[in-house]
N, C-alpha and C positions, 0 to 999 in steps of 0.2 A: 881706545881702552883698550886693553891687555885679552887676548882671546879669550884669555879662559873665562873670563868676568861676563864676556857679551855671550859664551854659550853656557856660565850660570844663569845671566835672566833668562834666555830662552827655554830654558825647565823649569820655571816658577810656575807655570800652569800642572804639569807633571807634578809638583814637587807639592804643590797644595791636595793632589787627588790621594798621592800615597800618605797621606798627613792626615786628613781627614778621614783615611779609612781604618790607619791604626789608631787614631785617636779615637773611632766609636767601635773599639775591641780590645780597652787596655785589660790589660793582666798583668795579674804579681808575681812576684816570686823566681825562682829557678825554671817553673813551668808554664813557656810561652809558647802552645802551640800554633795558634792562629797567627800570634806579631811572628815569630821566626819562620813559620811556615811562608808570610805572605816574606819576609828579607830574603830568603831563600829562593824564591821563585822569582822575584825579583831580579836578584843578583845573577841568575841563570838568561836571565831576557837580556842580559845586555851582554854574555858571554861570558860573564866569569863563571867560574870552577867552587860555589861555596863549600863548604864542609861543614858540617856540624862537629866538633869535636864534645860538645856536653848535650844532654836532654833540650837544651834553647839557642847552647849557644854557638854562634856561626863565627867563623873564619874564613878571608879569599883575599888574594894573594896577585898584589897586578903587575906588571913588567914581566922584563927580558933576562934584568938581570947581569948586562952588563958589568956591571959592577958591585960586587960580593956586600952589599949593604941595603936594611933593611928599615923604614918608618913606617909604625903602627898608629894609625888613626883610631881611634876609640868611640862607640856611641852605645849606651844602655837603653834599653827597649821595655823596663819594667814598669809598672803604674800602681795605684796607692789606692787600698781598699775604702775609697772616698768617693758617696755617693754626688755625683757631679751636678751643677746647682747655677754652675753659668749660664746665659744666656746665650748661647752660642747655635745656632741652626743642626751642626754635626757632631751635639753634644755624647757622650754614653750614657747609655742607658740600662748597665747591667752592673752596678752598683761600686765599681772602678772607675778610678778618674786617674786621667796622666794629667795628672797637678804638679809637677816638676817637670813637665817639659820635655819628658825625654820622647815623646812621640818625636816631638820637633828633630831632639838630637837623633833621631835612629832615618829619619826624611834628610836632612841635611848628609847627610853618610851617603845612603844610596845616591843622590845628587851626585859628591865626591864620586864615588866611584862610576859610576858615567861617565863624570868628566875626564877621570884617571884611565881608562877604560878607550877612551877615544886618543888619548893621547897616549898611550903603552909604549907605542914605536919610542917615542922621546923620552921615557921615563930611562936614568940612567942605572939604578935597583930595580927593587919591588917596596911596595904601598903593601903593607898587612890591614885589612879592616876587619875589625875585632868588634862586632853587634853583640852586647852582653846583657842578658837575662841578670832580675836580684840583685840590683845596687841599692835599693831601698832599705836590704836586708843584711847587706854588707856579704856577701856572700856569692855573688855573681863571678866577679875579676879575680876571686881566688881562685874558686872553683876550677875558671877557665887557663887560669895559670900551674896549675896544678896538670891539665889537659895539656897545656904544652902550647899554651898561645903564642907564648916567646920564643918557639924554635924551630925548626923545620920550614922557613929561613928562618937564623938566630935575627931577633929584633935589637935592632940596638938604640933606637929611642923611640919615645913616642908624645904624642898629642890629640888632646880631647879637647870638647867645646861643650859649656853650659851654658843654658839659657837665663835669663833673669826677666823676672816682668814685677809690677807693681814699686818698682822703684822709681827714681828721678833721671834715668839716663837713659837718653835718647836709644828707639827701636835701629836696629843695626851697626849702634856702635859696639866698639870692642872692648875691655878690658883684660891687661895684661897681667899678671901676677907679677908680685916682687921676687928676688930668690930666693930660696930657703923654705919653708912649712907655710901655706896659703889656707889650708884647711883641715880643722885639727884634727889629731884622732881621737874617736870615738871607741866609749866600752859600756855592755851595759848588763848592771848588775842584780842580784835579786837576792834576798836572804830572808830566809826563812827560820822563825824564833818558836821550839819546843817551849812551851811552860808544860802546865797541870792545869788542867780546866776544873772548873766550881761552880757553886752557885754562888752570884754575884753580891749576897749580902755576906757572902763568909769569905771575904777576900784569903784569914790565914791557911784557907784547907789549900789552899791551889799557886798555882805562880803564873801572874798576868803576864801573859807574851804583849797584849798591848801596850803596858809600862815600856817591856822593855824595849819594842821596836823605838817608842816616843825617846827612852836615853839614845839608843843608838843614832835616830834622827842627828840628836844634839852633837855626838861624839862627833859622825861624820862630818858635821859642819868646820869643826875646830881644824881637821887635815887642812884644808884649804887655807884657812885666816892663818894657822899658826907655825903650821908645816915645810908650808911652799915656799920659797922667795920670792918677795913681794912684789919684783919685778916680771917675772913669769906669770904666765896666762894659764888657768887651769877653771875648768866649773867643774862640778858636784851636785846634779838636783838630785833630788827624791820625788819622783811622779806617782806614787804609787804608797800606801800606806793603810792596810786593811787587814781584819780577821773580824770574826763573830758574828752573828745574824740574828741574836735574842740579845733585850733589854738585858735583864737579870743572870747574865750568864755568862762566865769567865771562859771564853774560850779557851782549846790548848794549844791553838798555833794559831800566828801572824805573821802577815810576811810585809814586805819594804821590797820596792824595785826602782830603780832609777841609773840614769847616764849618768858616764864619765868625759868630760873634753881636756886633752890634752896638746903640746905640741912637739913633746920629744918623749922620747921612748922612756930616757931614765926618770922625769916623772911621772910617766905613764907606768911605768912598771914598780913606783914607791906608791903612790897612790892605789894602786890594783893592792899590795901586800897590806897598805893600810887601814884599807878596808877591812879585807877580813880579819885583821887583829884587831880592829875596836868594834867591829860586833861579835867577835867571838871572845872576845875581853868585857867586855860590858853585858852579855849574855851571861861568862860565868856569873859575874858579880852579883846579878840578880837570880840565879839558883835556875836560869835555865840553858837552853844548846842553842845555836845559831847556825844554821850551813849557808855558807855564800857562793853563791853560783855565776859565773860572767859567760857571757854569752854574744855573739857575732860583732867581735870587734874589728876593727882594724886604725893603720895609722895615720899619723896625719899626711896630709896629700903635699910633698916634698917637690916645688920648682926647681928644675938646672938654667944656673944662670946662662949657659952657652944656648940653648933652646928660644931663652925670654927672650936674648939678642936678635938671636934667629929671628922670629917673631914678631917683633920692634921695624926690624929691617924688612920683612916681606911684605906688612902690615903696610908701611910706610909708602913702598915700591909700588902697591898694588892699588891702594886707595887713597894714596896721599897721608901724609903727614898730621893730620887732625882728625885720624883716622879710629885711632885708642887713645885711651887715659890707661896709666898705672892702676894698681887696687890703691895704691896709699895715698889716693886723692878719692878713693871712695868710702873707702872701710877705714876708720881711723888703725891705723898700724900695718895698716896693710895684709888685713888676716881675717877670717873669718871664723865662728864657734862649730857653726856648721861641718857636716861631714863627706864625705866623698875615698866609695873605693879603689876607685881610678890611682888611688892610694898605694895597691899592692902594687900595681905597678912603677910607679914613680920611686919603688923600694928598690926595682929587677934594673932597671934601665932612668938615661937622663928622661924625663920629660918634663912637658907643659901643658896646665889646662888654661885659657882661653875662658872670658864669658864674652857673650849676646845677646845685649840688650834685644828683648824681643816682647815692648811693653811696658807703657806709664802710661801714668795717669790722664796726659795730654792724647792718646787714643783709647779711650777708655779702658785701659788694662791697669783698674787701680784698686787689684789684691794682690798678694806677692804668691810665692812659690806655698804648696800643700795647701792650700786655700779651695774650700769647695767650690768658688765661684771664679778663681782663678783663669784670666783670659789672657791671650798669648797673640801677636801681631805676624799671620801669615807671611808676612811682607817679607823678612829675615830667611824665608830658607833658601834661597838663592844667596843669598851672600852669604849665609853657614857653609851651602855647599864651596862657595869658593875658596872662604879660607881654610877650610880640610883640603880641598886639592891643592891650593897652593902652595900651603903651608911644605905638605906632603916635595909638589917636585921642586921648591928652593932647600929643602933639607937636603935631596938629594944629589942637588947640585952643587952643593956647599960643603960635603959630605963623598966626595971622590976617592 
């Protein structure tokens, strides 16, 4: 067996301990003082020299740099504002939850740091570790890029891992993406309509904003069905429509909020423009005004073909030819409408994001990501650490 895998297996108990601490202390957003503090101290204890480049974003570089090449390994650290209901001895009690598995990502990258630090003299370039906050709000990766995570030393390629649970895929198995976009770009939007409030018995004296947002809703639905090429994939979902608080009063304002998912910047830009035009046009038709705001956007996550080829070669060599499947065999079309802000990194350097199976119904993990009862199989932690570290080692060998 490869010595890296032996050493990774030997770390399993330590990794479970890391994961339990992180899981019991979930934090959300850009400010993760407990989690980032724990990661920082753990890296220091390994002999790394971690740096905080944002409030909670941490970078550490491992390697002697005999060649001027750097591969980045990324893990997200933030949780969700969900009260945990899972039957788990070490569950969170603070109203937040690691329901998306970011505690596993962070733990596995800490394991990879240990494996790589122990082999630092053998590395032919640099490995940069990126511990990122605020993936769930699509803020963390962009903030760390702006703070220089891809510089000093300059990053030439990047790799990330995301775990899965609650799907029929074996724990410890790896899903390799297809070339091109694998996760959709996302935009959140809010449309506020200003009408004219009045008594509900005399609607002719006012301008009903609830009627306006109802018509805007149907107008938005026409964008996807009538203005986007049928073979393209895009989703526009309205999740909130609200206004008013009294039965017999027409309110002054009402709002509509939703999300847009696309795979190309062309469609993304076009639909964003049309959302604004449709909302403003319909509002004007009904003698009201509409204000459209966009926030928390991220592009599609694009996977590089050379990075994918290396991942397949490395996984076969280290874990066997049957250790992975391609995303197209798991998801129709090889794409998913979920979004991930690692996409910002994929816009800058050749990138691949692998998926590691971390639970299914056969081992009691029946609930999906983001569910308050989601469970994850901790036995995959050492495998994830080895996948992170092994990919970095092999990338540096292949890119001398």
